[in-house]
N, C-alpha and C positions, 0 to 999 in steps of 0.2 A: 473694493472701491472706497468704503468708508474710512479704511486705514490710510489711503493715499490722500483723501480729501482732508483728514485731520492733519496730517503732516503738512500739506500745503497752507491750511489756515494758520497753523502755528508759526510757519516761516513768515507768511505776511503780517501776522500780528507783531512780530518782532521788529518789523520795519514799518509799523503802522503810522508813524509820523513822517516818514521819509527824511530827508535832509541828512542822511548818514554819511560820514567821511569814510568812504570804502576804498579810496584810491591808495596806492603805496606811498611811503614817505617821500617828500619832495622839498625843494627849497622854499622858504617863506616867501610869500608873494608881497608886493609893495602895498602899503595901506592906501586906501581910497582917499583918506583925508587925515589931517593932522590933529584936529580938535577932538581928541579922544579922552574919555575919562580914565580909560585903562586899555591895555593890549592883552590878547589872549592867543596862545600857540595851540592850535588844533591837534587834538590827541586821537589815537585810533579809537573808534566807536562813538565820537562826538557827533552831535548834531546841532544845527543853529538853535534849536529849541532847548536842548539840555544845557548849552552854553548860556542861554539867556537866563535860565533859572539861577545861575551863579551871580547875576548882576542886576536883579530886580531893582527898580521897576522897568528896566530895559526889556524889550520884547524881541523875539527873533526877527520879525520884520524890521525893526529899527536897526539891528546888526546888519541885516542884508543890505538895506539902503545905505548905511554908512560905509560899506565896502564895496558899493556898486556891484553887488552879486546879481547878475541877470537870471542866473539859474540857482536859487537857493539850495537845490539838491546836490549841488556840486561844490564841496570844500575839500581842501587838500589836508592831509596829515602833515603837520609841520608848518602849515600856513599861519602867519600872524594876522589876527584879526583886530580891527579898531573896534572897541567897545564905546559907543557914543555916549554923550552926556544926555541923561533922561530929563527932557524938558516938558513943561505943562503948556497947554494952548495959550498963546498970547505971550509967553515968556521969551526973552531974548536968548539966542544962541550964544554961548560963550565962545570967545575967539581963541582961547588958550586951554591946553589940556590941564585938568585938574590934577593937583599934587596926590601922590599915593597916600592913602589914609595912614594914620599912625596908630598902631595897636599898643594899648597899655595893658600889661599882664594884670589880671585880677588877683593873682596869688602874691602875697606880701613878700618883700625881699628880707632875707634873714639878716640880723644885725650881729656884729661881732661881740663877744663876751670878753672883757678885760682879762688879759692873761691866757685866753683860749685861742684856739686856731680860727682863722677867718672863714666863716661858712660860705658855701656856694649857693646862690639862689636856685631853687628848683625851676626847670623850664616849664612854660605854660603847656597845658595839654590842649590838644585840638579836638573838637567835636565834629565827626563826619555826619553830614546831612544826606540822607539817602534821596536820589532823584527818581521821581515817579513819573512814568509816561503814560497818558491816557490811552487805553486800548479797549476795543470791544470785540465780541465774537458773536457769530451766528448761531442762534439756538434752535430755530424752527423756520421752515418755509413751506407756504402753501402755494403751489404753483399758480402764477399769474394773478395772485390774490394779495398775499401779505408776507412779511418777514419779521421774525422777532430776534432782538438782539440784547445782549448784556454786556456791561462794560465796567471797568474799575479805573481808579486814579484820576477821575475827572475833577474839575474845580467844584467844590460843594455848592449845592442850591443854585445852579447856573443854568440858564435855558439855552439849549442847542437846537439849531435848525437841521432837520434831517433831509438829505438830498439823495437822489438816486441817479445813475447815469450809465452810459454804455461802458462795458468792460474795457479797462485800459486807460479811462479818463480820470480815474480816482473821483469821478462824480462832482468835479470842479464846476460850479455854476449850474449843476444839473437842476432839474425841475424839483421843487419842494414836495416832500412826501409826509410833513408833519413837523412838530416840535417835540421836545421832551425836556424836562427839567430834572437835573441830577439830584441825588439824595444828599443828605447831610455828610455822609461818610465818603462822598466821591463815587459811589457806585450809580450805575444808570441801567434801566431796562425799559423796553417798549416794544410795541408791535406796530408796524407801519404798512400802509397800502401800497402796492407796487403800482406806479403810474402806468396809464394805459399805453403809452408808447414804448414800454418795455415788456409788455405781455408777449410771450412767445419767444423771447430771448432766451439763449441758453445760460448766459452769465450776465450779472448785473452788479454794478459797483454801487456801494452805499457809503455815505459820508456824513459826519457829525460836525457842523461848524458852530463854534462858540464864541464867547466874548474874549477880548484880549489876544487874539490870535490863535487860540486853542482849536485844534481839529483833530480828527482821527477817521481812518477810512478802512474799508474791508471790501469783500465782494462775496457773492453767493451764487450757487446753481439754482436756477429757476426750476426747481423740481421739488415736489412735496417730500419733505424729510424733517426729522427731528434729531438734532445733535445732542449729545450729553453735556 
């Protein structure tokens, strides 16, 4: 039983944020609006959250709204998304798309030496920025009493609201079970009381809601156990 439970938890952690493009390649969909700062074509494994990290300060809810996505969990591989202009409260929304930024190489261009061959400038090198997705796992459960979690890749020093709910609901808008503040390195741990309405339930969903649209969710068996 432990082996199967661990496998299931690993699978759910891999899709902890949801919003994954799991459908086969298809034609690009029409953009919901034309006043876009940029466009992006969905690739296998993309989610609205990971896409938004490439266009900060734009958030994934802003991208979902700009493309009229009624179900942000459903994006298509090959779909062209409008990346909206990031605006601040009270600022006017631009009516035209912003021009693509011009990138100036930081490496100097070589100059020709009289009488010698004309050198070719070396191409600039790209720096890959790893994408980190906040996830947490269940570390211990005391039946009908409490659950202990541990997570990584969260925004540092941010306060998250802990909610629980019926299994299958992702604990969206579920009753609050407490709050927790993440550590400076983005890790988080905490033990939370199981709300009275879920005592006796076999499975319980748990969710961490934070600032800027960050969230992560998981579920646990409501039986006393300790996980590695």
